[in-house]
py3Dmol code that shows the C-alpha trace and the ligand (Angstrom):
import py3Dmol

protein = """\
ATOM      1  CA  MET A   1      68.406  43.848  -2.955  1.00  0.00           C
ATOM      2  CA  ASP A   2      66.655  40.721  -4.217  1.00  0.00           C
ATOM      3  CA  LYS A   3      69.078  39.661  -6.951  1.00  0.00           C
ATOM      4  CA  HIS A   4      66.970  36.743  -8.107  1.00  0.00           C
ATOM      5  CA  LYS A   5      63.949  38.995  -8.666  1.00  0.00           C
ATOM      6  CA  LEU A   6      66.069  41.563 -10.530  1.00  0.00           C
ATOM      7  CA  HIS A   7      67.584  38.895 -12.788  1.00  0.00           C
ATOM      8  CA  GLU A   8      64.193  37.376 -13.573  1.00  0.00           C
ATOM      9  CA  THR A   9      62.678  40.769 -14.439  1.00  0.00           C
ATOM     10  CA  ALA A  10      65.659  41.775 -16.603  1.00  0.00           C
ATOM     11  CA  LYS A  11      65.448  38.484 -18.499  1.00  0.00           C
ATOM     12  CA  ALA A  12      61.677  38.777 -18.932  1.00  0.00           C
ATOM     13  CA  LEU A  13      62.111  42.234 -20.474  1.00  0.00           C
ATOM     14  CA  VAL A  14      64.268  40.732 -23.227  1.00  0.00           C
ATOM     15  CA  ALA A  15      62.259  37.511 -23.635  1.00  0.00           C
ATOM     16  CA  GLU A  16      62.345  35.947 -27.090  1.00  0.00           C
ATOM     17  CA  GLY A  17      60.478  37.932 -29.717  1.00  0.00           C
ATOM     18  CA  LYS A  18      59.602  40.780 -27.346  1.00  0.00           C
ATOM     19  CA  GLY A  19      60.797  44.307 -26.689  1.00  0.00           C
ATOM     20  CA  ILE A  20      59.929  47.450 -24.772  1.00  0.00           C
ATOM     21  CA  LEU A  21      57.608  50.321 -25.661  1.00  0.00           C
ATOM     22  CA  ALA A  22      58.947  53.672 -24.427  1.00  0.00           C
ATOM     23  CA  ALA A  23      55.748  55.641 -23.740  1.00  0.00           C
ATOM     24  CA  ASP A  24      57.402  57.861 -21.148  1.00  0.00           C
ATOM     25  CA  GLU A  25      57.419  61.150 -23.025  1.00  0.00           C
ATOM     26  CA  SER A  26      57.630  64.056 -20.589  1.00  0.00           C
ATOM     27  CA  SER A  27      54.889  66.719 -20.767  1.00  0.00           C
ATOM     28  CA  GLY A  28      57.086  68.829 -23.067  1.00  0.00           C
ATOM     29  CA  THR A  29      57.921  65.965 -25.443  1.00  0.00           C
ATOM     30  CA  ILE A  30      54.378  64.626 -25.768  1.00  0.00           C
ATOM     31  CA  LYS A  31      53.217  68.179 -26.525  1.00  0.00           C
ATOM     32  CA  LYS A  32      55.695  68.247 -29.439  1.00  0.00           C
ATOM     33  CA  ARG A  33      54.380  64.902 -30.712  1.00  0.00           C
ATOM     34  CA  PHE A  34      50.749  66.045 -30.371  1.00  0.00           C
ATOM     35  CA  ASP A  35      51.511  69.412 -32.039  1.00  0.00           C
ATOM     36  CA  ALA A  36      52.767  67.452 -35.062  1.00  0.00           C
ATOM     37  CA  ILE A  37      49.376  65.731 -35.450  1.00  0.00           C
ATOM     38  CA  GLY A  38      47.300  68.788 -34.506  1.00  0.00           C
ATOM     39  CA  VAL A  39      46.111  67.481 -31.138  1.00  0.00           C
ATOM     40  CA  GLU A  40      45.957  69.610 -28.015  1.00  0.00           C
ATOM     41  CA  SER A  41      48.073  68.194 -25.180  1.00  0.00           C
ATOM     42  CA  THR A  42      45.423  68.025 -22.446  1.00  0.00           C
ATOM     43  CA  GLU A  43      45.597  65.512 -19.612  1.00  0.00           C
ATOM     44  CA  GLU A  44      42.585  63.673 -21.053  1.00  0.00           C
ATOM     45  CA  ASN A  45      44.046  63.500 -24.575  1.00  0.00           C
ATOM     46  CA  ARG A  46      47.288  62.124 -23.174  1.00  0.00           C
ATOM     47  CA  ARG A  47      45.299  59.563 -21.180  1.00  0.00           C
ATOM     48  CA  ALA A  48      43.133  58.563 -24.150  1.00  0.00           C
ATOM     49  CA  TYR A  49      46.195  58.144 -26.359  1.00  0.00           C
ATOM     50  CA  ARG A  50      48.090  55.979 -23.861  1.00  0.00           C
ATOM     51  CA  ASP A  51      44.858  54.050 -23.248  1.00  0.00           C
ATOM     52  CA  LEU A  52      44.673  53.027 -26.896  1.00  0.00           C
ATOM     53  CA  LEU A  53      48.292  51.844 -26.908  1.00  0.00           C
ATOM     54  CA  PHE A  54      48.069  49.853 -23.689  1.00  0.00           C
ATOM     55  CA  THR A  55      44.741  48.169 -24.459  1.00  0.00           C
ATOM     56  CA  THR A  56      45.755  47.029 -27.956  1.00  0.00           C
ATOM     57  CA  GLU A  57      44.677  43.405 -28.161  1.00  0.00           C
ATOM     58  CA  GLY A  58      47.629  41.042 -28.372  1.00  0.00           C
ATOM     59  CA  ALA A  59      50.231  43.745 -27.602  1.00  0.00           C
ATOM     60  CA  GLY A  60      51.691  41.394 -24.992  1.00  0.00           C
ATOM     61  CA  ASP A  61      52.725  38.985 -27.763  1.00  0.00           C
ATOM     62  CA  TYR A  62      55.441  41.421 -28.843  1.00  0.00           C
ATOM     63  CA  ILE A  63      55.824  43.884 -25.981  1.00  0.00           C
ATOM     64  CA  SER A  64      57.505  42.781 -22.742  1.00  0.00           C
ATOM     65  CA  GLY A  65      57.432  46.095 -20.890  1.00  0.00           C
ATOM     66  CA  VAL A  66      56.192  49.674 -21.147  1.00  0.00           C
ATOM     67  CA  ILE A  67      58.020  52.694 -19.735  1.00  0.00           C
ATOM     68  CA  LEU A  68      55.548  55.164 -18.243  1.00  0.00           C
ATOM     69  CA  PHE A  69      55.841  58.839 -17.269  1.00  0.00           C
ATOM     70  CA  ASP A  70      54.971  60.062 -13.758  1.00  0.00           C
ATOM     71  CA  GLU A  71      51.553  61.356 -14.867  1.00  0.00           C
ATOM     72  CA  THR A  72      50.763  58.159 -16.798  1.00  0.00           C
ATOM     73  CA  ILE A  73      51.524  55.664 -14.031  1.00  0.00           C
ATOM     74  CA  ARG A  74      48.798  57.408 -11.987  1.00  0.00           C
ATOM     75  CA  GLN A  75      46.185  57.357 -14.789  1.00  0.00           C
ATOM     76  CA  SER A  76      43.568  54.719 -15.608  1.00  0.00           C
ATOM     77  CA  ALA A  77      41.885  53.166 -18.620  1.00  0.00           C
ATOM     78  CA  GLU A  78      38.334  54.095 -19.660  1.00  0.00           C
ATOM     79  CA  ASP A  79      36.894  51.442 -17.314  1.00  0.00           C
ATOM     80  CA  GLY A  80      38.810  52.784 -14.311  1.00  0.00           C
ATOM     81  CA  THR A  81      41.567  50.131 -14.236  1.00  0.00           C
ATOM     82  CA  PRO A  82      44.904  51.786 -13.369  1.00  0.00           C
ATOM     83  CA  PHE A  83      47.336  51.646 -16.299  1.00  0.00           C
ATOM     84  CA  PRO A  84      49.927  49.482 -14.476  1.00  0.00           C
ATOM     85  CA  LYS A  85      47.175  46.914 -13.877  1.00  0.00           C
ATOM     86  CA  VAL A  86      46.018  47.115 -17.517  1.00  0.00           C
ATOM     87  CA  LEU A  87      49.569  46.297 -18.609  1.00  0.00           C
ATOM     88  CA  GLU A  88      49.897  43.413 -16.167  1.00  0.00           C
ATOM     89  CA  GLN A  89      46.640  41.962 -17.494  1.00  0.00           C
ATOM     90  CA  GLN A  90      48.264  42.010 -20.941  1.00  0.00           C
ATOM     91  CA  GLY A  91      51.328  40.187 -19.579  1.00  0.00           C
ATOM     92  CA  ILE A  92      53.378  43.387 -19.882  1.00  0.00           C
ATOM     93  CA  ILE A  93      55.726  44.649 -17.154  1.00  0.00           C
ATOM     94  CA  PRO A  94      55.164  48.297 -16.083  1.00  0.00           C
ATOM     95  CA  GLY A  95      58.232  50.558 -15.856  1.00  0.00           C
ATOM     96  CA  ILE A  96      58.831  54.215 -15.065  1.00  0.00           C
ATOM     97  CA  LYS A  97      61.057  57.055 -16.264  1.00  0.00           C
ATOM     98  CA  VAL A  98      62.731  58.476 -13.164  1.00  0.00           C
ATOM     99  CA  ASP A  99      65.162  61.064 -14.484  1.00  0.00           C
ATOM    100  CA  GLN A 100      64.095  64.694 -14.477  1.00  0.00           C
ATOM    101  CA  GLY A 101      65.652  65.706 -17.752  1.00  0.00           C
ATOM    102  CA  ALA A 102      68.933  67.012 -19.168  1.00  0.00           C
ATOM    103  CA  LYS A 103      69.961  70.353 -17.604  1.00  0.00           C
ATOM    104  CA  PRO A 104      72.908  72.648 -18.429  1.00  0.00           C
ATOM    105  CA  LEU A 105      76.151  71.214 -17.019  1.00  0.00           C
ATOM    106  CA  ALA A 106      78.036  73.879 -15.052  1.00  0.00           C
ATOM    107  CA  LEU A 107      81.096  75.379 -16.761  1.00  0.00           C
ATOM    108  CA  ALA A 108      80.548  73.161 -19.800  1.00  0.00           C
ATOM    109  CA  GLY A 109      79.457  75.687 -22.422  1.00  0.00           C
ATOM    110  CA  GLY A 110      76.186  74.066 -23.473  1.00  0.00           C
ATOM    111  CA  GLU A 111      76.644  70.390 -22.646  1.00  0.00           C
ATOM    112  CA  THR A 112      74.131  68.796 -20.288  1.00  0.00           C
ATOM    113  CA  VAL A 113      73.893  66.517 -17.294  1.00  0.00           C
ATOM    114  CA  THR A 114      70.741  64.614 -16.435  1.00  0.00           C
ATOM    115  CA  GLU A 115      69.255  65.489 -13.052  1.00  0.00           C
ATOM    116  CA  GLY A 116      66.854  63.740 -10.677  1.00  0.00           C
ATOM    117  CA  LEU A 117      68.966  62.061  -7.986  1.00  0.00           C
ATOM    118  CA  ASP A 118      67.624  64.107  -5.055  1.00  0.00           C
ATOM    119  CA  GLY A 119      64.801  62.190  -3.380  1.00  0.00           C
ATOM    120  CA  LEU A 120      65.151  59.374  -5.906  1.00  0.00           C
ATOM    121  CA  ARG A 121      65.042  56.578  -3.322  1.00  0.00           C
ATOM    122  CA  GLU A 122      61.675  57.830  -2.036  1.00  0.00           C
ATOM    123  CA  ARG A 123      60.289  58.184  -5.563  1.00  0.00           C
ATOM    124  CA  LEU A 124      61.419  54.643  -6.438  1.00  0.00           C
ATOM    125  CA  GLU A 125      59.623  53.344  -3.343  1.00  0.00           C
ATOM    126  CA  GLU A 126      56.455  55.133  -4.388  1.00  0.00           C
ATOM    127  CA  TYR A 127      56.678  53.914  -7.990  1.00  0.00           C
ATOM    128  CA  ARG A 128      57.223  50.354  -6.808  1.00  0.00           C
ATOM    129  CA  GLY A 129      54.015  50.701  -4.803  1.00  0.00           C
ATOM    130  CA  LEU A 130      52.260  51.870  -7.971  1.00  0.00           C
ATOM    131  CA  GLY A 131      53.419  48.725  -9.818  1.00  0.00           C
ATOM    132  CA  ALA A 132      56.726  49.677 -11.494  1.00  0.00           C
ATOM    133  CA  ARG A 133      59.262  46.850 -11.713  1.00  0.00           C
ATOM    134  CA  PHE A 134      61.853  48.594 -13.819  1.00  0.00           C
ATOM    135  CA  ALA A 135      63.032  52.165 -14.379  1.00  0.00           C
ATOM    136  CA  LYS A 136      64.772  54.307 -16.969  1.00  0.00           C
ATOM    137  CA  TRP A 137      67.263  57.179 -16.777  1.00  0.00           C
ATOM    138  CA  ARG A 138      68.447  58.898 -19.960  1.00  0.00           C
ATOM    139  CA  ALA A 139      71.732  60.775 -20.283  1.00  0.00           C
ATOM    140  CA  VAL A 140      72.210  62.805 -23.464  1.00  0.00           C
ATOM    141  CA  LEU A 141      75.486  63.446 -25.271  1.00  0.00           C
ATOM    142  CA  SER A 142      75.809  65.411 -28.512  1.00  0.00           C
ATOM    143  CA  ILE A 143      78.588  65.053 -31.032  1.00  0.00           C
ATOM    144  CA  ASP A 144      80.026  68.351 -32.255  1.00  0.00           C
ATOM    145  CA  GLY A 145      83.459  68.461 -33.865  1.00  0.00           C
ATOM    146  CA  ASP A 146      86.397  66.626 -32.312  1.00  0.00           C
ATOM    147  CA  HIS A 147      85.998  67.812 -28.721  1.00  0.00           C
ATOM    148  CA  ILE A 148      82.287  67.514 -27.902  1.00  0.00           C
ATOM    149  CA  PRO A 149      81.186  65.546 -25.978  1.00  0.00           C
ATOM    150  CA  SER A 150      83.867  66.436 -23.457  1.00  0.00           C
ATOM    151  CA  ASP A 151      85.239  63.847 -21.037  1.00  0.00           C
ATOM    152  CA  TYR A 152      83.735  66.046 -18.335  1.00  0.00           C
ATOM    153  CA  ALA A 153      80.193  65.586 -19.741  1.00  0.00           C
ATOM    154  CA  ILE A 154      80.726  61.866 -20.383  1.00  0.00           C
ATOM    155  CA  TRP A 155      81.999  61.092 -16.875  1.00  0.00           C
ATOM    156  CA  THR A 156      79.511  63.311 -15.040  1.00  0.00           C
ATOM    157  CA  ASN A 157      76.608  61.647 -16.840  1.00  0.00           C
ATOM    158  CA  ALA A 158      78.119  58.187 -16.322  1.00  0.00           C
ATOM    159  CA  HIS A 159      78.427  58.865 -12.594  1.00  0.00           C
ATOM    160  CA  ALA A 160      74.779  59.967 -12.343  1.00  0.00           C
ATOM    161  CA  LEU A 161      73.610  56.943 -14.360  1.00  0.00           C
ATOM    162  CA  ALA A 162      75.410  54.648 -11.936  1.00  0.00           C
ATOM    163  CA  ARG A 163      73.988  56.477  -8.868  1.00  0.00           C
ATOM    164  CA  TYR A 164      70.507  55.927 -10.332  1.00  0.00           C
ATOM    165  CA  ALA A 165      71.199  52.289 -11.233  1.00  0.00           C
ATOM    166  CA  ALA A 166      72.516  51.414  -7.771  1.00  0.00           C
ATOM    167  CA  LEU A 167      69.538  53.100  -6.060  1.00  0.00           C
ATOM    168  CA  SER A 168      67.105  51.271  -8.355  1.00  0.00           C
ATOM    169  CA  GLN A 169      68.616  47.875  -7.582  1.00  0.00           C
ATOM    170  CA  ASP A 170      68.612  48.677  -3.874  1.00  0.00           C
ATOM    171  CA  GLU A 171      64.840  49.188  -4.264  1.00  0.00           C
ATOM    172  CA  ASP A 172      64.410  45.934  -6.264  1.00  0.00           C
ATOM    173  CA  ILE A 173      63.772  47.823  -9.497  1.00  0.00           C
ATOM    174  CA  VAL A 174      65.673  46.875 -12.669  1.00  0.00           C
ATOM    175  CA  PRO A 175      67.533  49.910 -14.044  1.00  0.00           C
ATOM    176  CA  ILE A 176      67.612  50.547 -17.759  1.00  0.00           C
ATOM    177  CA  VAL A 177      70.778  52.567 -18.232  1.00  0.00           C
ATOM    178  CA  GLU A 178      70.452  54.899 -21.212  1.00  0.00           C
ATOM    179  CA  PRO A 179      73.511  56.866 -22.322  1.00  0.00           C
ATOM    180  CA  GLU A 180      72.206  58.314 -25.597  1.00  0.00           C
ATOM    181  CA  VAL A 181      74.735  59.651 -28.070  1.00  0.00           C
ATOM    182  CA  LEU A 182      72.508  61.730 -30.341  1.00  0.00           C
ATOM    183  CA  MET A 183      72.338  60.845 -34.021  1.00  0.00           C
ATOM    184  CA  ASP A 184      72.007  64.486 -35.135  1.00  0.00           C
ATOM    185  CA  GLY A 185      74.978  66.109 -36.846  1.00  0.00           C
ATOM    186  CA  THR A 186      77.387  65.749 -39.731  1.00  0.00           C
ATOM    187  CA  HIS A 187      79.823  63.336 -38.053  1.00  0.00           C
ATOM    188  CA  THR A 188      81.056  60.108 -39.619  1.00  0.00           C
ATOM    189  CA  ILE A 189      80.256  56.607 -38.399  1.00  0.00           C
ATOM    190  CA  ASP A 190      83.861  56.391 -37.148  1.00  0.00           C
ATOM    191  CA  ARG A 191      83.338  59.394 -34.916  1.00  0.00           C
ATOM    192  CA  ALA A 192      80.043  57.911 -33.607  1.00  0.00           C
ATOM    193  CA  TYR A 193      81.953  54.696 -32.926  1.00  0.00           C
ATOM    194  CA  SER A 194      84.671  56.404 -30.910  1.00  0.00           C
ATOM    195  CA  VAL A 195      82.248  58.566 -28.883  1.00  0.00           C
ATOM    196  CA  THR A 196      79.909  55.629 -28.162  1.00  0.00           C
ATOM    197  CA  SER A 197      82.872  53.418 -27.173  1.00  0.00           C
ATOM    198  CA  ARG A 198      84.292  56.079 -24.851  1.00  0.00           C
ATOM    199  CA  THR A 199      80.857  56.639 -23.317  1.00  0.00           C
ATOM    200  CA  LEU A 200      80.173  52.956 -22.700  1.00  0.00           C
ATOM    201  CA  GLN A 201      83.643  52.488 -21.187  1.00  0.00           C
ATOM    202  CA  ALA A 202      82.906  55.318 -18.757  1.00  0.00           C
ATOM    203  CA  VAL A 203      79.391  54.081 -17.967  1.00  0.00           C
ATOM    204  CA  PHE A 204      80.524  50.524 -17.178  1.00  0.00           C
ATOM    205  CA  THR A 205      83.460  51.793 -15.122  1.00  0.00           C
ATOM    206  CA  GLU A 206      81.060  53.851 -12.974  1.00  0.00           C
ATOM    207  CA  LEU A 207      78.518  51.011 -12.767  1.00  0.00           C
ATOM    208  CA  TYR A 208      81.275  48.660 -11.603  1.00  0.00           C
ATOM    209  CA  ASP A 209      82.681  51.129  -9.083  1.00  0.00           C
ATOM    210  CA  GLN A 210      79.200  51.722  -7.672  1.00  0.00           C
ATOM    211  CA  ARG A 211      78.592  47.945  -7.249  1.00  0.00           C
ATOM    212  CA  VAL A 212      75.784  47.633  -9.770  1.00  0.00           C
ATOM    213  CA  ASP A 213      74.832  44.028 -10.508  1.00  0.00           C
ATOM    214  CA  PHE A 214      75.270  43.615 -14.276  1.00  0.00           C
ATOM    215  CA  GLU A 215      72.887  40.647 -14.501  1.00  0.00           C
ATOM    216  CA  GLY A 216      70.129  42.776 -12.998  1.00  0.00           C
ATOM    217  CA  MET A 217      70.202  45.692 -15.463  1.00  0.00           C
ATOM    218  CA  LEU A 218      69.682  46.448 -19.150  1.00  0.00           C
ATOM    219  CA  LEU A 219      71.614  48.831 -21.404  1.00  0.00           C
ATOM    220  CA  LYS A 220      69.677  51.198 -23.677  1.00  0.00           C
ATOM    221  CA  PRO A 221      72.148  52.631 -26.193  1.00  0.00           C
ATOM    222  CA  ASN A 222      72.090  54.331 -29.555  1.00  0.00           C
ATOM    223  CA  MET A 223      73.044  52.386 -32.651  1.00  0.00           C
ATOM    224  CA  VAL A 224      76.372  53.491 -34.128  1.00  0.00           C
ATOM    225  CA  LEU A 225      75.708  55.352 -37.374  1.00  0.00           C
ATOM    226  CA  PRO A 226      76.762  58.483 -39.292  1.00  0.00           C
ATOM    227  CA  GLY A 227      75.076  61.771 -38.269  1.00  0.00           C
ATOM    228  CA  TYR A 228      71.775  62.382 -40.041  1.00  0.00           C
ATOM    229  CA  ASP A 229      73.365  65.253 -42.006  1.00  0.00           C
ATOM    230  CA  ALA A 230      76.634  63.462 -42.786  1.00  0.00           C
ATOM    231  CA  ALA A 231      77.721  63.502 -46.421  1.00  0.00           C
ATOM    232  CA  GLU A 232      78.299  59.761 -46.417  1.00  0.00           C
ATOM    233  CA  GLN A 233      75.561  57.420 -45.247  1.00  0.00           C
ATOM    234  CA  VAL A 234      76.182  53.671 -44.946  1.00  0.00           C
ATOM    235  CA  SER A 235      74.268  50.398 -45.322  1.00  0.00           C
ATOM    236  CA  HIS A 236      72.224  48.732 -42.571  1.00  0.00           C
ATOM    237  CA  GLU A 237      74.810  45.934 -42.556  1.00  0.00           C
ATOM    238  CA  GLU A 238      77.686  48.337 -41.881  1.00  0.00           C
ATOM    239  CA  ILE A 239      75.719  49.940 -39.046  1.00  0.00           C
ATOM    240  CA  ALA A 240      74.996  46.486 -37.629  1.00  0.00           C
ATOM    241  CA  GLN A 241      78.649  45.380 -37.827  1.00  0.00           C
ATOM    242  CA  THR A 242      80.035  48.603 -36.369  1.00  0.00           C
ATOM    243  CA  THR A 243      77.521  48.680 -33.520  1.00  0.00           C
ATOM    244  CA  ILE A 244      78.239  45.079 -32.543  1.00  0.00           C
ATOM    245  CA  THR A 245      82.002  45.579 -32.722  1.00  0.00           C
ATOM    246  CA  CYS A 246      81.620  48.576 -30.401  1.00  0.00           C
ATOM    247  CA  PHE A 247      79.546  46.616 -27.860  1.00  0.00           C
ATOM    248  CA  LYS A 248      81.774  43.532 -27.912  1.00  0.00           C
ATOM    249  CA  ARG A 249      84.606  45.753 -26.771  1.00  0.00           C
ATOM    250  CA  THR A 250      82.693  47.680 -24.107  1.00  0.00           C
ATOM    251  CA  VAL A 251      79.590  45.870 -22.791  1.00  0.00           C
ATOM    252  CA  PRO A 252      80.164  43.069 -20.238  1.00  0.00           C
ATOM    253  CA  ALA A 253      78.798  39.662 -21.230  1.00  0.00           C
ATOM    254  CA  ALA A 254      76.957  39.515 -17.872  1.00  0.00           C
ATOM    255  CA  VAL A 255      74.453  42.164 -19.029  1.00  0.00           C
ATOM    256  CA  PRO A 256      71.387  40.181 -20.192  1.00  0.00           C
ATOM    257  CA  GLY A 257      70.175  42.589 -22.832  1.00  0.00           C
ATOM    258  CA  VAL A 258      70.807  45.599 -25.015  1.00  0.00           C
ATOM    259  CA  VAL A 259      67.568  47.424 -25.847  1.00  0.00           C
ATOM    260  CA  PHE A 260      68.100  50.090 -28.468  1.00  0.00           C
ATOM    261  CA  LEU A 261      66.491  53.515 -28.583  1.00  0.00           C
ATOM    262  CA  SER A 262      65.289  54.594 -32.029  1.00  0.00           C
ATOM    263  CA  GLY A 263      66.573  58.176 -31.798  1.00  0.00           C
ATOM    264  CA  GLY A 264      64.730  59.649 -34.765  1.00  0.00           C
ATOM    265  CA  GLN A 265      65.490  56.934 -37.340  1.00  0.00           C
ATOM    266  CA  SER A 266      62.569  56.177 -39.622  1.00  0.00           C
ATOM    267  CA  ASP A 267      60.328  53.364 -38.404  1.00  0.00           C
ATOM    268  CA  GLU A 268      61.576  51.020 -41.081  1.00  0.00           C
ATOM    269  CA  ASP A 269      65.285  51.871 -40.638  1.00  0.00           C
ATOM    270  CA  ALA A 270      65.022  51.229 -36.892  1.00  0.00           C
ATOM    271  CA  THR A 271      63.494  47.828 -37.610  1.00  0.00           C
ATOM    272  CA  ALA A 272      65.818  46.902 -40.496  1.00  0.00           C
ATOM    273  CA  ARG A 273      68.984  47.776 -38.554  1.00  0.00           C
ATOM    274  CA  LEU A 274      67.940  45.779 -35.492  1.00  0.00           C
ATOM    275  CA  ASN A 275      67.147  42.944 -37.852  1.00  0.00           C
ATOM    276  CA  ALA A 276      70.565  43.220 -39.537  1.00  0.00           C
ATOM    277  CA  MET A 277      72.279  42.848 -36.162  1.00  0.00           C
ATOM    278  CA  ASN A 278      70.267  39.794 -35.207  1.00  0.00           C
ATOM    279  CA  ALA A 279      70.719  38.316 -38.696  1.00  0.00           C
ATOM    280  CA  LEU A 280      74.524  38.416 -38.416  1.00  0.00           C
ATOM    281  CA  GLY A 281      74.279  35.120 -36.588  1.00  0.00           C
ATOM    282  CA  ALA A 282      77.186  36.150 -34.387  1.00  0.00           C
ATOM    283  CA  ASP A 283      77.371  34.331 -31.097  1.00  0.00           C
ATOM    284  CA  LEU A 284      76.541  37.293 -28.872  1.00  0.00           C
ATOM    285  CA  PRO A 285      76.357  37.204 -25.074  1.00  0.00           C
ATOM    286  CA  TRP A 286      73.401  39.613 -24.797  1.00  0.00           C
ATOM    287  CA  GLN A 287      69.912  39.702 -26.293  1.00  0.00           C
ATOM    288  CA  LEU A 288      69.615  42.509 -28.856  1.00  0.00           C
ATOM    289  CA  SER A 289      66.179  44.074 -28.584  1.00  0.00           C
ATOM    290  CA  PHE A 290      64.295  47.353 -28.803  1.00  0.00           C
ATOM    291  CA  SER A 291      63.011  50.002 -26.429  1.00  0.00           C
ATOM    292  CA  TYR A 292      61.572  52.314 -29.039  1.00  0.00           C
ATOM    293  CA  GLY A 293      59.529  55.441 -28.512  1.00  0.00           C
ATOM    294  CA  ARG A 294      59.090  57.182 -31.849  1.00  0.00           C
ATOM    295  CA  ALA A 295      59.700  54.113 -34.035  1.00  0.00           C
ATOM    296  CA  LEU A 296      56.846  52.244 -32.329  1.00  0.00           C
ATOM    297  CA  GLN A 297      54.443  55.160 -32.036  1.00  0.00           C
ATOM    298  CA  ALA A 298      54.777  57.504 -35.012  1.00  0.00           C
ATOM    299  CA  ALA A 299      52.423  55.531 -37.272  1.00  0.00           C
ATOM    300  CA  ALA A 300      49.874  55.086 -34.488  1.00  0.00           C
ATOM    301  CA  GLN A 301      49.900  58.801 -33.656  1.00  0.00           C
ATOM    302  CA  LYS A 302      49.331  59.697 -37.278  1.00  0.00           C
ATOM    303  CA  ALA A 303      46.479  57.213 -37.641  1.00  0.00           C
ATOM    304  CA  TRP A 304      44.843  58.422 -34.411  1.00  0.00           C
ATOM    305  CA  GLY A 305      45.019  62.175 -34.948  1.00  0.00           C
ATOM    306  CA  GLY A 306      43.157  62.758 -31.681  1.00  0.00           C
ATOM    307  CA  SER A 307      39.919  61.156 -32.822  1.00  0.00           C
ATOM    308  CA  ALA A 308      38.191  58.344 -30.910  1.00  0.00           C
ATOM    309  CA  GLU A 309      36.839  56.973 -34.172  1.00  0.00           C
ATOM    310  CA  ASN A 310      40.415  56.290 -35.351  1.00  0.00           C
ATOM    311  CA  ARG A 311      41.235  54.235 -32.293  1.00  0.00           C
ATOM    312  CA  ASP A 312      41.116  50.881 -34.088  1.00  0.00           C
ATOM    313  CA  ALA A 313      43.276  52.094 -36.967  1.00  0.00           C
ATOM    314  CA  ALA A 314      45.827  53.480 -34.504  1.00  0.00           C
ATOM    315  CA  GLN A 315      45.896  50.195 -32.588  1.00  0.00           C
ATOM    316  CA  ARG A 316      46.449  48.295 -35.837  1.00  0.00           C
ATOM    317  CA  ALA A 317      49.358  50.596 -36.722  1.00  0.00           C
ATOM    318  CA  PHE A 318      50.942  50.125 -33.297  1.00  0.00           C
ATOM    319  CA  TYR A 319      50.430  46.355 -33.376  1.00  0.00           C
ATOM    320  CA  HIS A 320      52.002  46.161 -36.819  1.00  0.00           C
ATOM    321  CA  ARG A 321      55.175  48.004 -35.767  1.00  0.00           C
ATOM    322  CA  ALA A 322      55.453  45.873 -32.645  1.00  0.00           C
ATOM    323  CA  LYS A 323      55.149  42.772 -34.804  1.00  0.00           C
ATOM    324  CA  MET A 324      57.788  43.995 -37.282  1.00  0.00           C
ATOM    325  CA  ASN A 325      60.252  44.722 -34.477  1.00  0.00           C
ATOM    326  CA  SER A 326      59.523  41.339 -32.949  1.00  0.00           C
ATOM    327  CA  ALA A 327      60.540  39.761 -36.273  1.00  0.00           C
ATOM    328  CA  ALA A 328      63.726  41.885 -36.194  1.00  0.00           C
ATOM    329  CA  ARG A 329      64.631  40.218 -32.900  1.00  0.00           C
ATOM    330  CA  THR A 330      65.190  36.948 -34.721  1.00  0.00           C
ATOM    331  CA  GLY A 331      66.599  38.386 -37.947  1.00  0.00           C
ATOM    332  CA  SER A 332      63.487  37.252 -39.819  1.00  0.00           C
ATOM    333  CA  TYR A 333      62.157  40.696 -40.813  1.00  0.00           C
ATOM    334  CA  ALA A 334      61.888  41.556 -44.495  1.00  0.00           C
ATOM    335  CA  PRO A 335      60.642  44.883 -45.910  1.00  0.00           C
ATOM    336  CA  GLU A 336      57.948  42.968 -47.838  1.00  0.00           C
ATOM    337  CA  MET A 337      56.296  42.241 -44.499  1.00  0.00           C
ATOM    338  CA  GLU A 338      55.410  45.942 -44.261  1.00  0.00           C
ATOM    339  CA  ARG A 339      52.818  45.374 -46.958  1.00  0.00           C
ATOM    340  CA  GLU A 340      51.145  42.396 -45.306  1.00  0.00           C
ATOM    341  CA  ALA A 341      47.578  42.908 -44.193  1.00  0.00           C
ATOM    342  CA  VAL A 342      47.594  43.637 -40.486  1.00  0.00           C
ATOM    343  CA  THR A 343      45.059  42.485 -37.991  1.00  0.00           C
ATOM    344  CA  ALA A 344      45.005  43.637 -34.414  1.00  0.00           C
TER     345      ALA A 344
END
"""
ligand_1 = """\
10
13P
P 63.112 57.018 -29.144
O 63.006 55.565 -29.540
O 62.043 57.877 -29.744
O 64.503 57.537 -29.288
O 62.763 57.065 -27.587
C 63.321 56.127 -26.763
C 63.527 56.721 -25.441
O 63.016 56.234 -24.464
C 64.386 57.903 -25.321
O 64.658 58.147 -23.969
"""
view = py3Dmol.view(width=600, height=400)
view.addModel(protein, "pdb")
view.setStyle({"model": 0}, {"cartoon": {"style": "trace"}})
view.addModel(ligand_1, "xyz")
view.setStyle({"model": 1}, {"stick": {}})
view.zoomTo()
view.show()
């Protein structure tokens, strides 16, 4: 393991004013996104869509890295340049999703464990050869009542996340460790706080036990907020305070960055809440950044609608969201900026 290289890559992914684009939707997920805009999910449509995102002029000003899916890392831009190379030319670091999805956890009555450890070392080697310098593995935990997620689901997922992270570092690839506590449900912010805290405690215990180098990884967590269907919703500031309190108590200071997932929040909420955290002015040990999928892409997908003639409009929409989230990294975002004219 080349620690220096891992540390440099991890730091570059959370460089000032920049964050990560998660464009690693599996075939099933991208089909859902395309269904919503009336586009057929063919290999060429998926390629054309990713092409427009990755070739957006100036994207590298705000985007440090892009997470790709297995199919995408093997595809090329219109002119034949492989996507990882296109990203490098933009000053963007290519990454790869390496988990193989959440599957039913045995004897757990509906909870899941993320699979994909078998043959992972060989896949990491191949992906490194294709240009990937970082990877992502997502564990999923749902909140349901007072007993779900179970400790069994939390610890099994934490163990798998650490197995993946250790293998990645052994292959000189920076692991992004993503234990996602879903935001769906009627639970309170207090319940989200206790589940997220418990989960992060378990994840960092497993990472420590499995010798993962904290300086050479990034954490990709959920923000701590009430379930989407909860009776009581709270302000961005309360979400920011609660999330930071949770991390101060669970995330080692050695971890260079926390890169949030958006998890179905509206584009503007995802930006405003990240901004609220960075605006607190608290002296935090980690960079607080973004690794958004939906919150960076929804507007672009809508503008594109599967039509080559909408390519420029879609690129402008993507560039605008990247720029807004970049502002949120320094706490300088204001909703008025949404109305500014955008130029790609
Ligand atoms: P969302 O931002 O849409 O939650 O996606 C981020 C991600 O990579 C989930 O694994």
